[in-house]
C-alpha positions as CSV (number, residue, x, y, z in Angstrom):
1,M,-40.6,11.2,-25.7
2,A,-40.7,15.2,-25.2
3,A,-37.1,15.9,-23.4
4,H,-38.8,19.3,-21.6
5,E,-41.9,17.7,-20.0
6,P,-41.6,17.2,-16.4
7,Y,-42.3,13.9,-16.1
8,V,-39.3,13.1,-18.4
9,A,-36.7,14.4,-15.9
10,V,-38.2,12.5,-13.1
11,A,-38.6,9.0,-15.1
12,Q,-34.6,9.4,-15.6
13,R,-33.7,10.1,-11.8
14,K,-36.2,6.7,-10.7
15,Q,-34.1,4.9,-13.3
16,S,-30.9,5.7,-12.1
17,Q,-31.8,5.1,-8.4
18,L,-33.0,1.8,-9.5
19,A,-30.0,0.8,-11.0
20,A,-27.7,2.0,-8.4
21,T,-29.5,-0.7,-6.4
22,I,-28.3,-3.3,-8.5
23,P,-23.8,-4.0,-7.0
24,A,-21.8,-3.9,-10.1
25,E,-20.8,-7.5,-9.2
26,W,-24.4,-8.7,-10.0
27,R,-24.5,-6.9,-13.4
28,L,-24.8,-8.9,-16.7
29,P,-22.1,-8.4,-19.1
30,A,-23.5,-6.5,-22.2
31,H,-23.3,-9.6,-24.7
32,L,-25.7,-11.2,-22.3
33,I,-28.4,-8.3,-22.5
34,P,-31.0,-8.8,-25.7
35,E,-31.6,-6.2,-27.4
36,G,-33.8,-3.2,-26.7
37,M,-33.3,-3.6,-22.6
38,L,-31.2,-0.6,-22.3
39,S,-33.7,2.1,-23.4
40,P,-37.0,1.9,-21.0
41,A,-38.6,4.8,-23.0
42,E,-38.4,3.4,-26.4
43,S,-39.8,0.1,-24.7
44,I,-43.3,1.9,-24.6
45,T,-43.6,2.4,-28.6
46,E,-41.8,-0.8,-29.6
47,G,-43.9,-3.3,-31.0
48,P,-43.2,-7.3,-30.7
49,K,-41.2,-8.1,-33.8
50,R,-38.7,-5.5,-32.4
51,Y,-38.0,-8.1,-29.3
52,G,-37.6,-10.9,-31.3
53,K,-38.6,-14.8,-30.0
54,V,-36.0,-14.6,-27.4
55,N,-36.3,-16.6,-24.0
56,V,-34.1,-15.7,-21.5
57,M,-35.0,-18.1,-18.8
58,E,-31.3,-20.1,-18.5
59,I,-29.3,-16.8,-18.6
60,P,-29.2,-16.7,-14.5
61,R,-28.2,-20.4,-14.8
62,T,-25.3,-19.8,-17.1
63,C,-24.1,-15.9,-16.5
64,G,-21.7,-17.0,-14.0
65,I,-23.0,-14.5,-11.1
66,L,-25.0,-16.8,-9.0
67,T,-22.4,-19.5,-7.4
68,P,-23.3,-23.3,-7.6
69,K,-24.7,-23.0,-3.7
70,E,-26.7,-20.0,-5.0
71,L,-28.1,-21.9,-8.0
72,E,-28.8,-25.0,-5.5
73,I,-30.7,-22.4,-3.0
74,T,-32.8,-21.0,-5.7
75,E,-33.9,-23.9,-7.8
76,N,-34.3,-26.9,-5.6
77,Y,-36.5,-26.2,-2.7
78,D,-40.1,-25.4,-2.7
79,V,-41.8,-23.0,0.2
80,R,-41.3,-25.3,3.4
81,G,-38.5,-27.1,2.2
82,L,-36.6,-24.4,1.8
83,I,-37.6,-22.7,5.9
84,A,-36.9,-26.0,6.7
85,E,-33.0,-25.7,6.0
86,M,-33.2,-22.6,7.4
87,T,-34.8,-23.4,10.7
88,G,-32.7,-26.5,11.1
89,G,-29.7,-24.4,10.6
90,R,-28.0,-25.6,7.4
91,L,-28.7,-22.6,5.5
92,T,-28.8,-19.0,6.9
93,A,-31.5,-17.0,6.1
94,E,-28.7,-14.5,5.0
95,E,-27.5,-16.6,1.8
96,V,-30.4,-17.4,1.0
97,V,-31.9,-13.7,0.5
98,R,-28.5,-13.1,-1.2
99,G,-29.2,-15.6,-3.5
100,F,-32.8,-14.7,-4.3
101,C,-31.6,-10.9,-4.7
102,K,-29.3,-11.5,-6.9
103,R,-31.4,-13.4,-8.8
104,A,-34.2,-10.6,-9.0
105,A,-31.7,-8.1,-10.0
106,I,-30.7,-10.5,-12.7
107,A,-34.3,-11.0,-13.8
108,H,-34.9,-7.3,-14.0
109,Q,-31.8,-7.0,-16.1
110,L,-33.7,-9.3,-18.7
111,T,-37.2,-8.2,-18.2
112,R,-37.3,-4.9,-16.5
113,C,-39.4,-6.5,-13.6
114,L,-38.6,-4.2,-10.6
115,T,-39.6,-0.9,-9.4
116,E,-38.1,-0.8,-5.8
117,P,-35.1,-3.3,-5.0
118,L,-35.0,-3.8,-1.4
119,F,-32.0,-5.9,-1.5
120,D,-29.8,-4.1,1.2
121,R,-32.6,-4.0,3.6
122,A,-33.5,-7.3,2.9
123,L,-29.8,-8.4,3.7
124,Q,-29.9,-6.7,6.9
125,R,-33.3,-8.3,7.8
126,A,-32.2,-11.4,6.9
127,R,-28.7,-11.3,9.2
128,D,-31.3,-10.2,12.2
129,L,-33.4,-13.5,11.6
130,D,-29.8,-15.3,11.7
131,D,-28.5,-13.6,15.1
132,H,-32.6,-14.1,16.5
133,L,-32.3,-17.7,15.6
134,Q,-28.8,-18.3,16.9
135,R,-29.5,-16.4,20.1
136,T,-32.6,-17.9,21.1
137,G,-32.9,-21.3,19.0
138,T,-36.3,-20.3,17.8
139,P,-37.3,-19.0,14.4
140,V,-39.1,-15.5,14.2
141,G,-42.5,-17.3,12.8
142,P,-43.5,-19.6,10.2
143,L,-42.3,-18.1,7.4
144,H,-38.8,-17.4,8.8
145,G,-36.2,-16.1,6.3
146,L,-38.7,-16.6,3.1
147,P,-37.8,-14.1,0.5
148,V,-40.8,-12.6,-1.0
149,S,-41.8,-9.5,-3.7
150,V,-45.0,-7.5,-3.6
151,K,-46.5,-5.4,-6.2
152,D,-45.6,-2.0,-6.5
153,T,-48.6,-0.8,-4.7
154,F,-48.2,-2.3,-1.3
155,W,-46.9,0.5,0.9
156,V,-43.3,-0.3,2.1
157,E,-42.0,2.1,5.2
158,G,-39.5,4.5,3.4
159,V,-39.8,3.3,-0.4
160,D,-42.1,4.8,-2.8
161,S,-45.2,3.5,-4.5
162,S,-45.0,5.3,-7.6
163,I,-47.8,2.7,-9.6
164,G,-45.4,3.9,-12.5
165,L,-46.3,7.7,-12.4
166,S,-44.0,10.4,-12.2
167,A,-46.4,12.4,-10.0
168,L,-46.4,10.0,-7.2
169,A,-42.7,9.1,-7.4
170,F,-39.9,10.3,-4.5
171,K,-42.6,10.3,-2.0
172,P,-42.3,7.1,0.1
173,A,-44.7,5.6,2.3
174,S,-45.0,6.5,6.1
175,S,-46.1,2.9,7.1
176,N,-46.5,-0.5,5.9
177,A,-49.1,-2.2,4.0
178,A,-51.0,-4.7,6.2
179,L,-50.1,-7.4,4.6
180,V,-46.1,-6.2,4.3
181,E,-46.8,-6.4,8.3
182,L,-48.1,-9.7,8.2
183,L,-45.7,-11.1,6.4
184,L,-43.0,-9.6,8.3
185,S,-44.3,-10.9,11.5
186,L,-44.2,-14.4,9.9
187,G,-40.8,-13.9,9.0
188,A,-40.6,-13.3,5.8
189,V,-37.9,-10.9,4.1
190,V,-39.6,-8.4,1.3
191,I,-36.8,-8.0,-1.0
192,T,-37.9,-6.1,-3.8
193,K,-41.4,-4.3,-5.5
194,T,-42.5,-5.1,-9.0
195,N,-43.7,-3.2,-12.0
196,L,-47.3,-2.9,-13.3
197,P,-49.0,-1.1,-15.9
198,Q,-49.7,3.0,-16.4
199,T,-53.0,3.6,-14.8
200,M,-53.2,-0.4,-13.7
201,A,-55.9,-0.1,-16.4
202,T,-54.2,-2.5,-18.9
203,L,-52.9,-5.9,-19.2
204,D,-49.5,-5.0,-20.3
205,S,-47.2,-4.0,-17.7
206,C,-45.9,-0.8,-18.9
207,N,-45.0,3.1,-17.6
208,H,-42.9,5.9,-18.4
209,L,-41.0,5.6,-15.2
210,F,-39.7,1.7,-15.6
211,G,-40.8,0.9,-18.9
212,R,-42.3,-2.1,-20.4
213,T,-42.0,-5.6,-18.8
214,L,-41.0,-8.5,-21.0
215,N,-42.2,-11.7,-20.9
216,P,-39.2,-14.1,-20.3
217,L,-40.4,-17.4,-21.9
218,N,-40.7,-15.2,-25.1
219,R,-40.3,-11.3,-25.6
220,Q,-42.9,-11.0,-28.3
221,W,-45.7,-11.8,-26.0
222,T,-47.1,-9.9,-23.0
223,A,-46.1,-10.5,-19.7
224,G,-49.4,-9.6,-18.3
225,G,-50.5,-7.2,-15.9
226,S,-51.3,-5.4,-13.6
227,S,-49.7,-7.7,-11.4
228,G,-47.1,-8.0,-14.1
229,G,-43.7,-7.6,-12.8
230,E,-44.3,-10.5,-10.4
231,G,-45.2,-13.2,-13.6
232,P,-41.4,-12.7,-14.9
233,L,-40.0,-12.4,-11.6
234,I,-41.5,-15.7,-10.0
235,A,-40.9,-17.4,-13.0
236,M,-37.5,-17.0,-13.3
237,R,-37.1,-17.5,-9.4
238,G,-36.1,-14.1,-8.4
239,S,-38.7,-14.5,-5.4
240,M,-39.9,-17.9,-3.8
241,V,-43.9,-16.3,-3.5
242,G,-45.3,-12.6,-5.2
243,F,-48.1,-11.0,-4.2
244,G,-50.4,-8.8,-6.5
245,T,-53.5,-7.5,-6.6
246,D,-56.6,-8.8,-8.8
247,I,-59.9,-6.6,-9.7
248,G,-60.1,-7.4,-13.5
249,G,-57.5,-10.7,-13.5
250,S,-54.3,-9.0,-12.7
251,I,-52.8,-12.0,-10.5
252,R,-54.3,-14.8,-12.5
253,I,-53.6,-13.2,-16.1
254,P,-49.5,-12.9,-15.4
255,A,-49.4,-16.2,-13.8
256,M,-51.0,-17.5,-17.2
257,C,-48.7,-15.4,-19.4
258,Q,-45.7,-17.0,-17.5
259,G,-47.2,-20.8,-16.8
260,I,-46.8,-19.9,-13.4
261,Y,-49.7,-20.6,-10.6
262,G,-52.1,-17.6,-9.1
263,F,-54.6,-17.4,-6.3
264,K,-57.4,-15.0,-6.4
265,P,-58.7,-15.1,-3.4
266,S,-62.4,-14.0,-2.0
267,V,-62.7,-10.6,-0.5
268,G,-61.0,-10.6,3.4
269,R,-59.0,-13.4,3.0
270,V,-55.7,-11.7,2.5
271,P,-55.2,-8.2,4.3
272,Y,-55.8,-5.4,1.1
273,G,-55.4,-1.8,2.8
274,G,-52.4,0.5,2.6
275,Q,-51.9,0.2,-1.0
276,E,-52.1,3.5,-3.4
277,S,-54.1,2.8,-6.4
278,G,-54.6,6.4,-7.7
279,Q,-57.7,6.5,-7.4
280,I,-60.2,7.9,-4.9
281,P,-59.9,6.5,-1.3
282,G,-62.6,4.1,-0.7
283,K,-63.7,3.4,-4.5
284,G,-63.2,-0.7,-3.7
285,R,-65.7,-0.3,-0.8
286,I,-68.6,1.2,-2.9
287,A,-67.9,-0.5,-6.5
288,L,-65.8,-3.1,-7.6
289,Q,-63.3,-4.5,-4.6
290,P,-60.1,-5.8,-5.7
291,V,-58.4,-8.8,-3.4
292,A,-54.7,-9.2,-3.0
293,G,-53.3,-12.7,-3.1
294,P,-49.8,-14.6,-4.3
295,L,-48.5,-15.9,-7.4
296,A,-46.1,-18.9,-7.0
297,R,-44.2,-21.8,-8.9
298,S,-46.8,-24.7,-7.1
299,V,-49.7,-25.6,-5.6
300,A,-47.7,-26.2,-2.6
301,D,-46.4,-22.9,-2.3
302,L,-49.7,-21.2,-2.6
303,G,-51.0,-23.9,0.0
304,A,-47.7,-22.6,2.3
305,V,-48.1,-19.0,2.6
306,M,-52.1,-18.8,2.3
307,A,-51.9,-21.1,5.8
308,E,-50.4,-18.8,7.6
309,I,-52.1,-15.3,6.1
310,V,-55.7,-16.4,5.8
311,P,-56.3,-17.4,9.9
312,R,-54.3,-13.9,10.8
313,A,-56.1,-11.8,8.3
314,E,-58.5,-10.2,10.7
315,L,-55.9,-9.2,13.0
316,F,-54.1,-7.3,10.6
317,G,-56.3,-5.7,8.2
318,E,-59.5,-3.5,8.7
319,D,-60.6,-5.6,5.7
320,G,-59.7,-9.1,7.1
321,I,-62.2,-11.7,8.0
322,P,-62.0,-15.1,10.0
323,G,-60.9,-17.6,7.7
324,F,-60.5,-21.1,8.0
325,W,-57.1,-23.0,6.2
326,P,-56.4,-26.1,8.8
327,S,-52.8,-26.6,9.9
328,L,-50.3,-29.2,8.4
329,S,-50.8,-30.9,11.8
330,V,-54.3,-31.4,10.8
331,P,-54.1,-34.3,8.1
332,A,-56.8,-34.6,5.0
333,P,-59.3,-37.0,4.8
334,I,-57.9,-39.8,2.7
335,T,-61.3,-40.7,1.1
336,P,-63.9,-38.1,0.1
337,P,-67.2,-38.8,2.0
338,R,-68.6,-38.3,-1.7
339,N,-67.5,-38.0,-5.2
340,F,-65.5,-34.6,-5.8
341,T,-67.7,-33.1,-8.4
342,V,-66.0,-30.9,-11.2
343,G,-67.8,-28.7,-13.6
344,I,-66.5,-27.7,-17.0
345,L,-67.7,-24.5,-18.4
346,K,-66.7,-23.9,-21.7
347,T,-67.8,-20.4,-22.3
348,D,-68.8,-16.7,-20.7
349,G,-71.6,-16.5,-23.8
350,L,-69.9,-13.4,-24.8
351,V,-66.5,-14.5,-26.3
352,T,-66.1,-18.1,-27.8
353,P,-62.6,-19.6,-26.7
354,L,-60.3,-20.2,-29.6
355,P,-59.7,-23.6,-30.8
356,P,-56.7,-24.2,-28.5
357,I,-58.7,-23.1,-25.4
358,S,-61.3,-25.3,-25.9
359,R,-58.9,-28.3,-26.6
360,I,-56.9,-27.7,-23.3
361,L,-60.2,-27.6,-21.5
362,D,-61.2,-31.0,-23.3
363,E,-58.0,-32.1,-22.5
364,V,-58.2,-31.5,-18.7
365,A,-61.4,-32.5,-18.6
366,H,-60.5,-36.3,-19.9
367,L,-57.5,-36.3,-17.7
368,L,-60.0,-35.8,-14.7
369,R,-62.3,-38.1,-15.4
370,R,-59.4,-41.0,-15.0
371,T,-58.8,-39.4,-11.6
372,P,-59.8,-41.8,-8.7
373,G,-62.7,-40.0,-6.6
374,V,-63.5,-37.3,-9.1
375,E,-66.7,-37.1,-11.5
376,V,-66.8,-34.8,-14.2
377,V,-70.0,-33.1,-15.4
378,D,-70.5,-30.3,-18.2
379,I,-72.0,-26.7,-16.9
380,S,-74.8,-25.5,-19.6
381,L,-74.2,-21.4,-19.7
382,P,-75.9,-19.6,-17.3
383,A,-78.4,-17.3,-18.2
384,A,-76.9,-14.4,-15.9
385,L,-73.1,-15.3,-17.0
386,P,-73.0,-13.5,-19.9
387,K,-74.4,-9.8,-18.1
388,C,-71.3,-10.0,-15.6
389,Q,-68.4,-8.4,-18.1
390,G,-70.4,-5.4,-18.5
391,L,-71.5,-4.8,-15.1
392,A,-68.0,-5.6,-13.6
393,N,-66.9,-2.7,-16.4
394,R,-69.2,-0.2,-15.2
395,L,-69.0,-1.2,-11.6
396,M,-64.8,-0.3,-12.3
397,G,-65.9,3.0,-13.4
398,V,-68.4,4.4,-11.0
399,D,-66.3,7.7,-10.6
400,D,-64.9,10.5,-13.4
401,G,-61.6,9.4,-13.5
402,S,-60.1,12.6,-12.7
403,N,-58.4,11.5,-10.0
404,M,-55.7,9.1,-12.0
405,L,-55.7,11.8,-15.2
406,D,-55.7,14.6,-12.8
407,L,-51.7,12.9,-11.8
408,I,-51.2,12.2,-15.3
409,E,-52.1,15.6,-17.1
410,G,-50.6,16.9,-14.0
411,M,-46.9,16.0,-15.3
412,R,-47.6,16.1,-19.0
413,E,-47.7,12.3,-19.0
414,P,-48.8,11.0,-22.7
415,L,-50.8,8.0,-21.7
416,M,-49.6,4.5,-23.0
417,P,-50.8,3.8,-26.4
418,W,-52.9,1.1,-26.0
419,L,-54.4,3.5,-23.7
420,Q,-55.1,6.7,-26.1
421,G,-58.8,6.7,-26.9
422,R,-59.6,4.5,-24.0
423,I,-59.7,6.0,-20.9
424,K,-60.9,9.6,-20.4
425,R,-63.1,11.9,-17.8
426,S,-66.6,10.5,-17.8
427,K,-69.6,11.9,-15.5
428,A,-69.3,9.9,-12.0
429,L,-72.5,8.1,-11.2
430,T,-75.0,9.2,-8.8
431,V,-75.7,7.3,-5.6
432,T,-79.2,6.0,-7.5
433,Q,-77.2,4.7,-10.5
434,L,-74.8,3.1,-7.9
435,A,-77.1,1.8,-6.0
436,Q,-79.2,0.6,-9.0
437,L,-75.6,-1.7,-10.2
438,Q,-75.4,-3.1,-7.2
439,A,-78.9,-4.3,-7.4
440,Q,-78.3,-5.9,-10.6
441,R,-75.1,-7.6,-9.4
442,S,-77.3,-9.1,-6.5
443,E,-79.7,-10.3,-8.8
444,I,-76.8,-12.1,-10.9
445,E,-75.6,-13.3,-7.8
446,K,-78.0,-14.9,-6.8
447,E,-79.1,-16.7,-10.2
448,M,-75.3,-17.5,-10.3
449,M,-75.6,-19.5,-7.1
450,K,-78.0,-22.2,-9.3
451,M,-74.4,-23.3,-11.1
452,W,-73.6,-24.7,-7.7
453,T,-76.7,-26.2,-6.2
454,L,-79.2,-29.1,-7.3
455,S,-82.8,-28.6,-6.2
456,A,-84.3,-31.9,-5.1
457,L,-87.4,-30.4,-5.1
458,S,-87.7,-27.6,-7.6
459,S,-91.1,-26.2,-6.6
460,S,-89.7,-25.9,-2.9
461,T,-87.6,-22.9,-1.6
462,S,-86.9,-24.7,1.8
463,S,-83.3,-25.1,2.3
464,A,-83.4,-28.6,2.8
465,S,-84.4,-29.5,-0.6
466,R,-81.0,-27.7,-1.8
467,A,-77.5,-29.4,-1.9
468,R,-74.0,-28.9,-3.3
469,R,-73.7,-30.4,-6.9
470,V,-70.3,-28.9,-7.6
471,D,-67.6,-28.4,-5.9
472,A,-65.0,-26.8,-8.2
473,I,-65.5,-25.4,-11.9
474,I,-62.6,-25.4,-14.7
475,C,-62.7,-22.6,-17.1
476,P,-61.0,-20.7,-19.2
477,I,-58.5,-17.7,-18.1
478,A,-58.4,-16.4,-21.2
479,P,-60.2,-17.1,-24.6
480,H,-57.0,-16.7,-26.7
481,P,-53.6,-17.7,-25.8
482,V,-50.5,-15.8,-24.7
483,P,-50.7,-13.1,-26.9
484,E,-48.1,-10.7,-28.4
485,L,-47.7,-7.6,-26.8
486,D,-50.7,-5.0,-26.1
487,R,-53.1,-7.6,-27.8
488,Y,-54.4,-8.9,-24.7
489,N,-58.3,-9.1,-25.4
490,A,-61.4,-10.0,-23.3
491,V,-61.1,-9.8,-19.5
492,G,-64.3,-11.4,-19.1
493,Y,-63.2,-14.5,-18.2
494,T,-61.3,-13.2,-15.1
495,S,-63.4,-10.0,-13.5
496,T,-66.7,-11.9,-13.9
497,F,-65.4,-13.7,-10.7
498,V,-64.2,-10.6,-9.1
499,L,-68.0,-9.5,-9.4
500,L,-69.1,-12.7,-8.2
501,D,-66.3,-13.2,-5.0
502,Y,-65.5,-16.5,-6.2
503,P,-61.9,-17.4,-5.4
504,A,-60.5,-18.3,-8.7
505,G,-56.9,-20.2,-9.5
506,V,-54.7,-20.9,-11.9
507,V,-53.1,-24.1,-13.0
508,P,-50.8,-24.3,-16.3
509,V,-51.1,-27.6,-18.4
510,R,-48.7,-27.7,-21.4
511,P,-47.2,-25.6,-23.9
512,F,-48.8,-24.9,-27.2
513,A,-47.9,-27.6,-29.9
514,E,-47.8,-27.6,-33.6
515,S,-51.0,-30.2,-33.4
516,D,-53.0,-26.8,-32.0
517,L,-51.9,-25.0,-34.9
518,E,-54.9,-26.1,-36.9
519,T,-53.4,-24.5,-39.8
520,G,-55.9,-23.4,-42.9
521,R,-58.9,-24.0,-40.6
522,E,-60.8,-20.6,-39.6
523,M,-63.7,-21.0,-36.9
524,D,-67.2,-21.2,-38.2
525,A,-69.1,-20.2,-35.9
526,P,-71.0,-17.1,-35.4
527,V,-69.9,-13.8,-34.5
528,L,-71.2,-13.0,-30.9
529,G,-70.1,-9.4,-30.6
530,S,-67.8,-7.0,-30.9
531,W,-65.6,-8.6,-28.1
532,D,-65.9,-12.0,-29.8
533,K,-64.9,-9.9,-33.4
534,A,-61.6,-8.6,-32.2
535,N,-60.6,-12.0,-30.2
536,R,-61.2,-13.9,-33.7
537,Q,-58.4,-11.3,-34.8
538,L,-55.9,-13.3,-32.8
539,W,-56.7,-16.1,-34.7
540,N,-57.5,-15.6,-38.0
541,E,-54.5,-16.2,-40.2
542,K,-55.1,-13.1,-42.1
543,T,-54.4,-11.0,-39.1
544,V,-52.0,-12.6,-37.1
545,D,-49.3,-15.7,-37.7
546,R,-50.4,-18.6,-35.5
547,R,-46.9,-20.0,-34.9
548,V,-46.1,-16.8,-32.9
549,Y,-48.1,-18.8,-29.8
550,L,-45.8,-22.5,-30.6
551,G,-44.4,-22.8,-26.7
552,S,-46.5,-20.4,-24.9
553,P,-48.1,-22.0,-21.7
554,L,-52.0,-23.5,-22.0
555,S,-53.7,-23.3,-18.4
556,V,-57.1,-23.7,-17.0
557,Q,-58.7,-21.5,-14.3
558,V,-60.4,-23.1,-11.3
559,L,-63.2,-21.9,-9.4
560,T,-65.2,-22.6,-6.1
561,P,-68.3,-20.8,-4.4
562,K,-67.4,-17.5,-2.4
563,Q,-65.2,-17.7,0.6
564,H,-64.4,-21.4,-0.1
565,D,-60.7,-20.7,-0.5
566,Y,-59.6,-23.7,1.1
567,D,-61.6,-25.7,-1.1
568,L,-60.3,-23.9,-3.9
569,F,-56.7,-24.9,-3.0
570,R,-57.7,-28.4,-2.7
571,A,-59.5,-28.7,-6.6
572,M,-56.1,-26.9,-7.7
573,E,-54.1,-29.7,-6.3
574,I,-56.8,-32.2,-7.7
575,V,-56.4,-30.6,-10.9
576,D,-52.6,-30.0,-11.1
577,R,-51.7,-33.5,-9.8
578,A,-54.1,-35.3,-12.8
579,V,-52.3,-33.0,-15.3
580,Q,-49.0,-33.8,-14.4
581,G,-49.6,-37.2,-14.5
582,R,-48.8,-37.3,-10.4
583,W,-52.0,-38.6,-8.9
584,G,-51.1,-41.2,-6.3
585,T,-47.4,-40.1,-6.1
586,H,-48.5,-38.4,-2.8
587,S,-50.0,-39.1,0.9
588,A,-52.6,-36.4,0.7
589,K,-55.5,-37.2,-0.9
590,L,-58.5,-35.2,-2.0
């Protein structure tokens, strides 16, 4: 880092501003802060070996900063249970928000997950909520007092959305993003904004303003991106629910890396407007459209917030569409009208999953076959599926990249090491070229419909001859386990379902075990191409010590057809109960 460059002074000011938001009594003693945390600048170039296999998950419980009651508040409730305690007068919003703010501050000191702590304004809002409840006897909304966090991209009035770029620092937003407005109307409390990668085009959350976000389970593993700060914060219970964005996997990948739950909805289900992207305005409307969605510690918590957001999205966002999500007063049917059919899709045809990823799919399929009312079928590789990743990549890069690079180069910021050689100015597509890409997309979408349907009469094109064949599909999130820093490989297993606009969720299954190592055994299947070759570098014993994966979370991705977001929630419930061995322990069924 050249000390005289413009971005350096801005980064130092920004880090000082962030540090000032953490009260002295919330600061960890030096002996509890792992090596390498005090220098955000050095964190950019330090490799995974520099950090060591350090797990910091227990420090919030043992550091002495949280009181016994605050530990109980932050650990013993789900979303609905915590809200019930506040609206029932057994807990105040102020003590709940203070507990989560303190825990978020601790999480940041251990992982660098925050960008804009909003602790003071969050505590004042909590006091206002308590006053309203005491005066009126009614909560402000169905999420009254719920502590939530948002990715740094979302506008919060009076607060920066710098997205890790010095050129955008100290330029506070003049209004709230549509989702922030919706969350506030529901009674939620936004307690902080969270870190992300430079350019948001990498899957390791690292930038010059805030440094590198680390994985609290093992600081050698990536925390993921681009909603990378949300992963550690939610995993460490510094927020009840976090909201990220996803265009290539940016909700699902951090969820996978921390072993939590993520939900990428269809376009329009969650308001997206009012964000800083560093891109030309309106790009998402003509290319590949990103979405916003939640990360949480359970399927139930995802459902609790989506049940309130989806029916109101059209009232807050110009991009919102009318959505169905039944209220709690409408019980789920006890018995499905037919078997719930889950398909197993083992590969995208471009990158062969490494052995532990294939094994976890087989394990989940086996558990689902033992689940009452569930039928499991194998999905043959659709011919159109291997075309999706390349098309998604081209649609992400339809412009010339100058808007983002002008911001970076104007402050003489170096690109992150992983980005060097991978991001550059290019020639913007013409309208004709863009139309051709979208025409290809339509053809792929049409072909992929066959994955979900069964033609009773193959020669007939009448709608009466078609029926839903598959309700949900299980597939990998990535073709590899959680990798070391800067080694995340193929995004086709996530970007594909943005291209297709399928809702997609993450369900953690189990940790990587000794039996998954397959020491001394290499993959012998033919290499499919450059992406597949790169993926095998994460398994080849000459290029990686497989033991680095021990203990890392292994998860699966759950898909449903376009706009079937509530069906995705129900499918995730089914998969999660099967995986956790809890089937039959809840009153709600399929």
